[in-house]
C-alpha positions in Angstrom: -78.1 -2.2 1.9 -79.3 -3.3 5.4 -77.1 -3.3 8.5 -76.3 -7.0 8.6 -75.1 -7.0 5.1 -72.8 -4.1 5.8 -71.2 -6.0 8.8 -70.6 -9.1 6.7 -68.8 -7.1 4.0 -66.6 -5.4 6.6 -65.6 -8.8 8.1 -64.7 -10.2 4.7 -62.5 -7.2 3.9 -60.7 -7.4 7.2 -59.9 -11.1 6.8 -58.6 -10.5 3.3 -56.3 -7.8 4.5 -54.9 -10.0 7.3 -54.3 -12.9 4.9 -52.4 -10.6 2.5 -50.2 -9.4 5.4 -49.3 -12.9 6.5 -48.5 -14.0 3.0 -46.3 -11.0 2.4 -44.4 -11.7 5.7 -43.8 -15.3 4.7 -42.5 -14.3 1.3 -40.1 -11.7 2.7 -38.7 -14.0 5.5 -38.0 -17.1 3.4 -34.2 -18.0 3.1 -32.4 -17.1 0.0 -31.4 -20.0 -2.3 -27.7 -20.7 -2.7 -26.2 -22.5 -5.6 -23.0 -23.5 -3.6 -22.5 -26.9 -1.9 -21.1 -26.8 1.6 -17.6 -28.3 2.0 -17.6 -31.7 3.8 -16.5 -31.5 7.5 -13.2 -33.1 8.2 -13.3 -35.0 11.5 -10.6 -34.6 14.1 -9.3 -37.9 15.5 -7.0 -38.9 18.3 -4.1 -41.2 17.1 -1.7 -43.5 18.9 1.4 -45.1 17.8 1.5 -48.9 18.0 4.4 -50.2 20.0 5.8 -53.5 21.4 5.2 -54.0 25.1 5.4 -56.7 27.8 1.9 -57.6 29.1 1.1 -59.3 32.4 -2.6 -60.1 31.9 -5.1 -61.4 34.4 -8.5 -63.0 34.3 -11.4 -62.3 36.6 -13.8 -65.2 37.1 -16.9 -65.8 39.2 -18.0 -69.0 40.9 -19.6 -70.5 44.0 -18.5 -71.8 47.3 -18.8 -75.5 47.9 -18.1 -77.7 50.9 -14.5 -79.0 51.1 -15.9 -82.5 51.4 -19.4 -83.8 50.7 -20.5 -87.4 50.9 -23.8 -89.2 50.2 -24.0 -92.4 52.3 -26.0 -95.3 50.9 -27.1 -98.7 52.3 -24.5 -101.4 51.4 -26.8 -104.1 52.9 -30.5 -104.5 53.1 -32.3 -104.3 56.4 -34.6 -102.5 58.8 -33.6 -99.2 60.5 -33.4 -99.8 64.2 -31.6 -96.6 65.4 -31.2 -93.0 64.2 -28.4 -91.5 66.3 -28.2 -87.9 65.1 -30.3 -85.3 63.4 -29.5 -82.9 60.4 -27.4 -80.0 61.5 -25.4 -81.9 64.1 -21.6 -81.8 63.9 -20.0 -85.2 64.2 -16.5 -86.7 64.4 -15.1 -89.2 61.9 -16.5 -92.6 62.6 -19.5 -91.4 64.6 -22.7 -93.5 64.3 -25.4 -91.9 62.2 -27.9 -94.8 61.7 -28.0 -98.5 62.5 -29.7 -101.4 60.7 -30.9 -104.7 62.2 -27.9 -107.0 62.7 -29.4 -110.4 63.5 -29.1 -112.1 60.1 -25.6 -110.7 59.4 -24.4 -111.8 62.9 -25.7 -115.3 62.2 -24.0 -115.3 58.8 -20.7 -114.4 60.4 -21.0 -117.1 63.0 -21.6 -119.7 60.2 -18.6 -118.5 58.3 -16.4 -118.7 61.4 -17.6 -122.2 62.1 -16.9 -123.3 58.6 -13.4 -121.8 58.7 -12.7 -123.6 62.0 -14.0 -126.9 60.5 -11.8 -126.5 57.5 -8.7 -125.8 59.6 -9.4 -129.0 61.6 -9.9 -131.0 58.4 -6.6 -129.8 57.0 -4.7 -130.7 60.1 -6.3 -134.2 60.0 -5.5 -134.8 56.4 -1.9 -133.8 57.0 -1.6 -136.5 59.7 -3.3 -139.1 57.6 -1.0 -138.3 54.7 2.0 -139.0 56.8 0.5 -142.3 57.9 -0.5 -143.2 54.4 3.1 -142.7 53.2 4.5 -144.9 55.9 1.9 -147.6 55.2 2.5 -147.4 51.4 6.3 -147.7 52.0 5.8 -150.9 54.1 3.5 -152.4 51.6 6.0 -151.7 48.8 8.7 -153.6 50.8 6.2 -156.4 51.2 5.7 -156.6 47.5 9.5 -156.6 46.9 9.9 -159.4 49.5 7.3 -161.6 47.8 8.9 -161.1 44.5 12.3 -162.3 45.9 10.6 -165.5 47.2 9.6 -166.4 43.7 6.3 -167.5 42.2 6.8 -171.3 42.2 3.5 -172.1 44.0 0.0 -170.8 43.4 -0.1 -169.6 47.0 3.0 -167.4 46.4 1.4 -166.0 43.3 -1.8 -165.2 45.0 -0.1 -163.5 47.9 2.0 -161.4 45.6 -1.1 -160.3 43.6 -2.9 -159.4 46.9 0.1 -157.4 48.0 0.3 -155.5 44.7 -3.5 -154.7 44.9 -3.1 -153.4 48.4 -0.2 -151.3 47.4 -2.3 -149.7 44.6 -5.0 -148.9 47.1 -2.5 -147.3 49.5 -1.1 -145.3 46.6 -4.5 -144.0 45.7 -5.3 -143.0 49.3 -2.0 -141.2 49.5 -2.7 -139.3 46.3 -6.1 -138.3 47.6 -4.7 -137.0 50.9 -1.8 -135.3 49.1 -4.3 -133.4 46.9 -6.3 -132.4 50.0 -3.2 -131.1 51.8 -1.9 -129.3 48.7 -5.2 -127.5 48.1 -5.6 -126.7 51.8 -4.2 -123.2 51.4 -6.8 -122.3 48.8 -9.7 -123.8 50.8 -8.7 -121.9 53.9 -8.3 -118.7 51.9 -11.9 -119.2 50.5 -13.3 -119.8 54.0 -11.4 -116.8 55.4 -12.8 -114.6 52.5 -16.4 -115.8 53.4 -15.7 -115.0 57.0 -14.3 -111.5 56.2 -17.2 -110.8 53.9 -19.7 -111.7 56.6 -17.9 -109.5 59.0 -18.0 -106.6 56.6 -21.7 -107.0 56.1 -22.2 -107.0 59.8 -20.1 -103.8 60.1 -22.2 -102.2 57.2 -25.2 -102.3 59.4 -23.7 -99.3 61.2 -23.9 -96.2 59.0 -21.0 -94.0 60.2 -19.4 -90.7 59.3 -16.5 -91.1 56.9 -15.0 -87.7 58.1 -15.7 -85.0 60.6 -18.4 -82.7 59.4 -22.0 -81.6 59.6 -25.0 -83.9 59.0 -26.9 -82.4 56.1 -29.7 -84.9 55.6 -31.1 -88.2 57.0 -33.3 -89.9 54.5 -34.7 -92.9 56.6 -36.6 -93.2 59.9 -36.6 -96.0 62.5 -38.7 -98.9 61.2 -38.1 -98.2 57.5 -36.9 -101.2 55.5 -34.1 -100.1 53.2 -32.7 -101.9 50.1 -29.1 -102.0 48.9 -27.9 -98.7 47.4 -30.7 -96.6 48.9 -29.5 -93.2 50.0 -29.6 -92.8 53.8 -27.7 -89.7 54.7 -25.4 -86.9 53.5 -22.5 -85.2 55.3 -20.6 -82.0 54.5 -17.4 -80.6 55.9 -17.8 -76.8 56.4 -14.6 -75.9 58.3 -13.2 -75.0 54.9 -15.0 -74.2 51.7 -13.8 -74.4 48.1 -14.3 -71.7 45.5 -15.2 -73.6 42.4 -15.1 -72.1 38.9 -14.4 -73.0 35.3 -11.8 -71.3 33.1 -11.9 -71.0 29.3 -10.0 -74.0 27.9 -7.5 -71.8 26.1 -6.6 -69.8 29.3 -2.8 -70.2 29.7 -2.6 -69.5 33.4 0.4 -68.9 35.5 -1.0 -71.0 38.3 0.5 -73.8 40.4 -0.9 -76.0 43.1 -0.5 -74.5 46.6 -0.4 -70.9 45.2 -2.0 -68.2 47.3 -4.9 -66.4 45.7 -7.5 -63.8 46.9 -11.2 -64.6 46.8 -13.8 -62.0 47.3 -17.2 -62.9 48.9 -19.8 -60.1 49.4 -17.0 -57.5 49.0 -14.7 -59.1 51.5 -11.3 -60.3 50.4 -10.2 -63.7 51.7 -6.9 -65.5 51.3 -7.2 -68.9 49.7 -5.0 -71.7 48.5 -5.2 -73.3 45.1 -5.9 -77.0 45.7 -7.1 -78.3 42.4 -6.5 -77.3 38.7 -7.6 -79.2 35.7 -4.9 -79.2 33.0 -6.8 -80.8 30.0 -10.1 -79.1 29.0 -13.3 -81.0 29.4 -14.3 -82.5 26.1 -17.9 -81.4 26.4 -17.6 -77.9 28.0 -14.0 -77.0 26.8 -13.3 -75.5 30.2 -10.8 -76.1 33.0 -12.1 -76.6 36.6 -10.2 -75.2 39.6 -10.7 -75.0 43.3 -9.4 -72.4 45.8 -9.8 -73.4 49.4 -10.7 -70.7 52.0 -11.5 -70.8 55.7 -15.2 -71.5 56.1 -16.0 -69.4 59.2 -18.8 -67.0 58.5 -19.4 -68.4 55.0 -22.2 -70.6 53.6 -22.1 -73.0 50.7 -23.6 -71.7 47.5 -22.5 -68.1 48.0 -21.3 -66.3 44.9 -17.6 -65.3 44.9 -15.0 -64.0 42.5 -11.2 -64.0 42.0 -8.6 -62.6 39.6 -6.1 -65.1 38.2 -2.8 -64.2 36.7 -2.2 -65.4 33.2 1.1 -66.2 31.4 3.1 -63.1 30.6 3.3 -62.0 27.0 6.6 -60.4 25.9 7.1 -58.0 23.0 3.5 -58.0 21.8 1.5 -55.3 19.9 -1.0 -53.7 22.3 -3.8 -51.3 21.2 -6.7 -49.7 23.1 -10.0 -51.7 23.0 -11.7 -48.5 21.9 -9.6 -48.5 18.7 -11.3 -51.6 17.4 -14.2 -51.6 15.1 -16.1 -54.9 15.1 -18.4 -55.9 12.3 -19.8 -59.4 11.6 -17.5 -61.0 14.1 -14.3 -59.4 12.5 -12.1 -56.7 14.0 -10.7 -53.6 12.2 -8.3 -50.8 13.0 -8.0 -47.4 11.3 -4.4 -46.6 10.4 -3.7 -42.9 9.8 -1.0 -41.7 7.4 -0.7 -38.1 6.3 -4.3 -37.3 7.3 -5.9 -40.2 5.5 -7.3 -43.4 7.0 -6.9 -47.0 5.9 -9.2 -49.6 7.4 -7.2 -52.8 8.3 -8.5 -56.2 9.2 -6.7 -57.5 12.3 -6.5 -60.6 14.4 -6.7 -60.0 18.1 -5.5 -62.0 21.1 -5.6 -61.7 24.9 -7.3 -58.7 26.4 -5.7 -56.9 29.3 -7.9 -54.3 30.9 -8.6 -51.5 28.4 -6.1 -52.9 25.9 -6.0 -55.9 23.6 -3.1 -57.8 21.9 -3.0 -57.6 18.1 -1.6 -60.7 16.5 -1.6 -59.5 12.8 -2.7 -56.7 10.6 -0.6 -53.8 11.8 3.0 -53.2 12.6 5.0 -51.5 15.3 5.4 -47.8 14.6 2.2 -47.3 12.7 -0.4 -44.7 13.9 -3.9 -45.8 14.6 -7.1 -44.0 15.6 -7.4 -44.6 19.4 -11.1 -44.0 19.9 -14.5 -42.9 18.4 -14.1 -45.1 15.3 -17.7 -46.1 14.7 -18.4 -43.2 12.3 -15.1 -43.5 10.3 -14.6 -45.0 6.9 -11.8 -46.3 4.7 -9.8 -43.6 2.8 -11.4 -40.8 4.8 -9.6 -37.5 5.3 -9.1 -36.5 9.0 -7.3 -34.1 11.2 -5.1 -35.3 13.9 -5.8 -33.8 17.3 -2.8 -32.3 19.0 -1.9 -33.9 22.3 
């Protein structure tokens, strides 16, 4: 046997010995089989007795700050812009001129309306005087007709004169009736002319776009020379001396709020005292929410900023209160685990208002029963448990 063949045989024997040693070690170190099943572990739970309590819940909501007043001013008459008196960002007083439209046509319309009113007044005064004269003339003619009747109608001349007198009397009665109608409708005609005059005066006044309240000019949407149509938006104005915290509550929130009530509003971590100025009582039919506004001083604040407040809700007396951690929720339903003599019973419950880390239970458990207070996710119905000692 040559030298290479001897080395190969030695290597083979060495590998065989090592493999046998490893196999023997694995066989000797394997765990022994046991035919006994381990006893199930009994979990330890913390229980709490359900009792009746009085609850004073509250609700934290978020919202945004809005200007106390905001107005969008539109053109009420058509015309060309001839003056732009302010620029955005300027603070103005109530009634301050923001923009002016050309007034010529509206000034002429007012002059025509005033002239027509003056003419109507003169015509009414004339008709009243003519009516008085017509009555006197008619009375005289009636006396003449009566006189001719007394003279008799023996001659053709007498008959002719009587007919002429009667005809004249009819004419006078017709003229009196016409003047009487004119005088009786004078009040209506004058009212119509005054309405036309007042309308023309308002149109002339509408050429001046003025601030409806003291505030800050937010936008001006037309320049000098622009021709604007009726209802075109021209400017917007906001009042920033006070801001309103605006938010919407759930429609079923039974709040203990009243108008004028003092509430705290937090903006960027700073607490501000506010006053409740608006509270919707009937929920909106589309959103099923209630809108409210809390007014705060606007100094140092900007519209649109996020804010929050905590609102008191109506007190609940003698209600069942359990920890939120005690509830097991599955498929939109709530369950509690009731413990009795070391055995659990899973109960379906109806819950109500939440108050911090506790929630009101409306049905499903009774006062005095013991429930598992936390760590309920791994529990099951009819399970045996140990009660932790407090």
